[in-house]
C-alpha positions as CSV (number, residue, x, y, z in Angstrom):
1,M,36.9,42.2,1.9
2,A,39.6,42.7,4.4
3,S,37.3,44.4,7.8
4,N,38.4,47.7,9.7
5,R,38.4,47.2,13.1
6,T,39.1,49.2,15.5
7,T,40.3,48.4,19.1
8,D,39.2,50.7,22.1
9,K,41.6,50.7,24.6
10,P,39.7,50.0,28.1
11,R,40.0,53.6,29.8
12,T,41.0,54.2,33.5
13,T,38.7,56.2,35.9
14,E,40.2,57.3,39.3
15,P,38.4,58.4,41.7
16,D,37.3,62.1,42.2
17,T,39.4,64.3,44.9
18,T,38.1,67.0,46.3
19,T,40.5,69.8,48.5
20,E,38.3,72.3,51.7
21,A,38.9,75.6,50.8
22,K,40.7,77.1,54.2
23,P,40.7,80.1,54.8
24,F,44.1,82.5,53.9
25,S,47.0,82.3,56.8
26,F,50.5,84.1,57.3
27,S,51.2,81.4,59.4
28,R,50.6,78.5,56.9
29,L,51.7,80.3,54.4
30,F,55.8,80.3,56.0
31,H,55.0,77.3,57.9
32,R,57.1,74.0,56.6
33,N,55.0,72.4,54.5
34,G,51.9,74.2,55.0
35,H,50.9,71.7,58.0
36,E,49.6,74.0,61.4
37,K,51.8,73.7,64.3
38,K,50.1,71.4,66.8
39,D,50.7,72.1,70.3
40,L,52.7,69.3,72.1
41,P,51.0,68.4,75.4
42,P,52.7,69.5,78.4
43,A,55.5,67.9,79.8
44,K,54.9,65.9,83.0
45,P,57.0,66.8,86.2
46,K,59.9,65.4,87.0
47,G,60.1,65.4,90.8
48,P,57.8,67.1,93.4
49,P,57.8,71.0,93.4
50,K,60.3,73.1,95.2
51,S,58.6,74.0,98.6
52,V,59.3,77.5,99.8
53,W,61.6,76.7,102.5
54,R,63.7,75.5,99.6
55,E,63.7,78.3,97.1
56,Y,64.6,80.2,99.8
57,F,67.3,79.0,100.9
58,E,68.6,78.7,97.4
59,S,68.1,81.9,97.5
60,A,70.3,82.7,100.0
61,V,72.7,80.6,99.2
62,V,73.1,82.8,95.6
63,T,72.8,86.0,97.4
64,V,76.2,85.0,99.5
65,I,77.8,83.4,96.9
66,M,77.4,87.0,95.3
67,A,78.5,88.9,98.2
68,L,81.4,87.1,98.4
69,F,82.2,88.2,94.9
70,G,82.1,90.9,95.4
71,M,83.9,91.3,98.7
72,T,86.4,89.7,97.1
73,F,87.5,91.4,93.8
74,I,85.4,94.6,93.7
75,V,84.1,96.7,96.8
76,Q,84.6,96.1,100.4
77,A,83.5,98.2,103.8
78,V,85.7,99.7,106.2
79,K,85.2,102.0,109.4
80,V,87.9,104.5,110.6
81,P,88.3,104.2,114.0
82,T,91.2,106.6,114.0
83,G,91.5,110.4,113.2
84,S,94.2,110.5,111.0
85,M,92.3,111.8,108.6
86,Q,90.2,114.3,109.7
87,N,89.0,116.2,108.4
88,T,88.8,114.4,105.4
89,I,87.3,111.2,106.9
90,M,86.3,111.4,110.4
91,I,86.3,109.2,112.7
92,G,83.2,106.8,112.6
93,D,83.0,107.2,108.4
94,H,82.1,104.0,106.9
95,L,83.7,104.3,103.9
96,L,82.9,101.7,100.2
97,V,86.6,100.7,99.0
98,N,87.4,100.1,95.3
99,K,89.2,97.2,94.9
100,F,89.0,96.6,91.5
101,I,90.8,99.8,90.3
102,F,94.2,98.8,91.9
103,A,93.6,94.9,90.8
104,P,97.1,93.4,90.0
105,G,98.3,92.6,86.6
106,E,98.3,93.9,83.8
107,S,95.3,96.6,82.8
108,L,93.0,96.5,79.7
109,P,91.9,99.6,77.9
110,F,88.1,98.4,78.2
111,L,88.2,98.2,82.3
112,P,88.1,101.1,84.6
113,Q,91.8,100.3,85.9
114,R,95.2,102.0,86.3
115,E,97.7,102.5,88.3
116,I,98.0,104.9,91.6
117,K,99.5,107.5,91.9
118,H,99.5,111.2,93.9
119,G,96.9,111.9,96.4
120,D,94.9,108.9,95.9
121,I,93.4,107.9,99.3
122,I,94.4,103.8,99.7
123,V,93.2,101.6,101.9
124,F,96.0,98.9,103.1
125,K,96.6,96.6,105.5
126,Y,99.3,97.6,108.0
127,P,103.1,96.5,106.9
128,G,104.1,96.6,111.0
129,N,106.3,99.2,112.4
130,P,110.1,97.8,112.2
131,F,111.7,100.4,114.2
132,R,109.5,100.1,116.9
133,P,107.8,96.8,117.0
134,E,106.4,97.1,120.4
135,R,103.9,99.6,119.0
136,D,102.4,96.3,117.1
137,D,101.5,94.6,120.3
138,R,98.3,96.0,120.5
139,A,95.1,94.6,119.3
140,D,93.9,97.3,117.7
141,N,97.0,97.9,115.7
142,R,98.3,94.1,114.2
143,P,100.1,93.8,111.7
144,I,98.1,92.2,108.4
145,F,95.1,92.1,110.4
146,T,95.0,96.3,110.7
147,N,93.6,98.1,107.8
148,Y,95.1,102.4,107.2
149,V,93.3,105.2,105.6
150,K,96.0,107.2,104.5
151,R,96.5,109.5,101.5
152,V,99.7,108.6,98.8
153,I,102.5,110.9,98.9
154,G,105.3,108.9,96.8
155,I,104.5,105.9,94.3
156,P,108.3,104.4,93.1
157,G,111.1,106.2,92.4
158,D,110.4,109.3,94.1
159,R,112.9,111.2,96.7
160,I,110.9,112.1,100.1
161,R,112.4,115.1,102.4
162,I,110.2,116.6,105.2
163,G,110.8,119.7,105.9
164,A,110.0,122.3,108.5
165,D,106.8,123.2,107.2
166,H,106.5,121.3,103.5
167,I,106.6,117.6,102.7
168,Y,109.1,118.0,98.9
169,V,108.8,115.4,96.6
170,N,111.7,115.2,93.9
171,D,112.7,118.6,95.6
172,Q,109.4,119.9,95.0
173,P,106.9,121.2,97.8
174,V,104.1,119.3,97.7
175,P,101.0,121.4,96.6
176,E,98.6,121.1,99.7
177,H,96.0,123.3,101.0
178,R,97.3,123.8,104.6
179,I,95.0,124.3,107.0
180,A,95.6,125.5,111.1
181,A,93.6,123.5,113.2
182,S,93.5,121.4,116.8
183,E,91.7,118.8,118.4
184,V,88.5,119.4,120.2
185,S,88.5,115.8,121.7
186,Q,90.2,112.4,120.7
187,F,86.8,111.8,118.5
188,A,85.2,115.0,117.3
189,P,86.1,117.0,114.5
190,L,89.6,118.9,114.1
191,K,88.6,122.4,114.7
192,T,90.0,125.4,112.3
193,V,92.0,128.7,114.1
194,I,90.7,131.0,110.8
195,D,86.6,129.9,109.9
196,P,86.6,130.1,106.9
197,P,90.2,128.8,105.9
198,P,92.1,131.1,103.7
199,P,91.3,129.3,100.0
200,R,93.0,127.1,97.7
201,E,96.3,128.4,96.0
202,P,96.2,127.7,92.0
203,G,97.6,124.1,92.0
204,D,96.9,123.2,96.1
205,R,94.8,119.4,95.2
206,Y,93.9,118.7,98.9
207,D,93.5,119.5,102.2
208,V,95.7,119.1,105.1
209,Y,95.8,119.8,108.6
210,Y,98.7,120.8,110.9
211,K,98.6,122.3,114.5
212,P,99.2,125.8,114.8
213,G,102.5,127.5,116.0
214,P,105.8,126.7,115.6
215,P,107.2,124.1,113.3
216,D,107.1,120.5,114.4
217,D,110.5,119.8,115.0
218,E,111.0,122.6,116.4
219,D,107.9,122.2,119.1
220,P,109.5,120.4,122.1
221,D,105.7,118.5,122.9
222,Y,105.4,117.3,119.3
223,R,105.6,113.7,120.4
224,H,106.6,112.8,116.7
225,R,109.2,114.7,115.8
226,E,111.9,112.2,115.3
227,Y,110.4,110.5,111.8
228,T,112.6,106.9,112.5
229,A,111.7,105.7,109.1
230,F,114.6,108.2,107.6
231,K,116.7,107.2,110.3
232,G,118.8,110.5,110.6
233,K,118.8,110.9,106.5
234,D,118.0,113.8,104.5
235,E,115.6,111.8,102.6
236,L,114.3,108.2,101.3
237,V,113.9,107.0,98.0
238,V,110.1,104.5,97.4
239,P,112.0,101.9,96.4
240,P,109.8,99.3,93.6
241,E,106.3,98.4,94.1
242,S,105.7,100.6,97.0
243,Y,104.4,103.5,98.7
244,F,105.0,106.8,100.8
245,V,102.0,107.2,102.5
246,M,100.9,109.8,105.4
247,G,97.2,111.1,107.0
248,D,95.4,114.7,106.4
249,N,95.6,115.4,110.2
250,R,99.6,115.7,109.7
251,N,100.5,115.8,113.7
252,N,98.4,112.9,114.4
253,S,99.2,110.4,112.0
254,E,101.2,107.3,112.4
255,D,102.1,106.5,108.9
256,S,105.5,106.7,106.5
257,R,107.4,108.8,108.2
258,F,107.7,106.4,111.3
259,W,107.2,102.6,110.1
260,G,107.9,103.2,106.2
261,F,106.6,102.1,103.1
262,V,103.4,100.5,101.9
263,P,103.9,97.7,99.4
264,R,102.0,97.2,97.0
265,E,100.4,93.5,97.3
266,M,99.1,95.2,101.0
267,V,96.2,97.4,98.8
268,I,93.2,97.1,99.2
269,G,91.4,99.8,96.8
270,R,90.9,103.1,96.8
271,A,88.3,104.5,99.0
272,M,85.2,106.0,96.9
273,F,82.2,107.0,99.4
274,V,80.6,107.4,102.6
275,Y,78.0,105.2,102.5
276,W,77.1,105.8,106.5
277,S,78.8,108.3,109.2
278,Y,78.1,107.8,113.1
279,D,79.3,110.9,115.9
280,E,81.0,109.2,118.3
281,S,82.0,112.5,120.2
282,A,78.2,112.5,119.8
283,P,77.0,112.2,124.1
284,P,73.8,108.7,123.9
285,S,70.7,110.3,123.5
286,G,68.9,108.6,126.3
287,G,67.3,106.9,124.3
288,S,66.8,103.3,122.8
289,I,69.9,102.1,119.9
290,I,67.6,103.5,117.3
291,G,66.8,106.7,119.0
292,D,71.2,107.1,118.9
293,F,71.1,106.2,115.6
294,L,68.9,108.8,114.2
295,M,70.3,111.3,116.4
296,N,74.1,110.6,116.0
297,T,74.3,109.4,112.7
298,R,75.8,112.3,109.9
299,W,73.2,111.9,107.5
300,S,75.2,114.7,105.9
301,R,77.6,112.8,105.0
302,T,75.9,109.8,103.6
303,G,77.1,109.7,99.3
304,T,80.5,112.3,100.9
305,L,83.4,111.1,98.2
306,V,86.0,111.2,99.0
307,K,89.1,113.3,98.2
């Protein structure tokens, strides 16, 4: 008889594995592979720590570099030593000059740049007087090294004519508010003849000051009655990349009437505002330097916009 055999397959038993339950955590849920992040041991410092003097030195170097960059490309501080722009700008005014607004090259629409226009008060390097070179021998009036502050009257292509009582650009009188004023002393502001002065007429853009009395070309005592830049011409034409400038104190201003035009490359920038003003006509307070600073500073002119 055949017998039925049943073959039992050997069973392999695997060890039981147990998983420890951990509380739910969003950090584990979103962390890669579900593993906890392990903090790395702190990195060992490389080299000795900086000394206090080294930190001060590095800060000073960075400050100097930033200041030089700003003075070269953005702003510059200048002092006004003469009265050619009184009373718009006083003797002793310290100005900040915007050098970026007239930066050479093509201006981009998203940058605060533009071309020089009529009425701008610009700071530029004195180009020298080719008609009277002996006037450039003074230490305070050296070409290229001395900064001037004047108002732009003519831009390239303009025809400039000096009349008895007005300045004419392209046969049109310049819209200026003329104020009769006289000098009190060398450093003091001009004193207006009519106080308050007459109001501006519609269209007058800025104030200019003239000595009361007969027109300049009829005054035998007026030392600037001969405009050497014109050399007998009735009018001048402003050449390309040049500007005709004048001071607001018309009876006491060495400007384009006498030495010619300002080349574009000599323009430093546009005068923005007064950051400090010291009254050089005021007597000493009799105390210390600090006392003179406090008593003779024109605090009301701090922050005054130049326009």
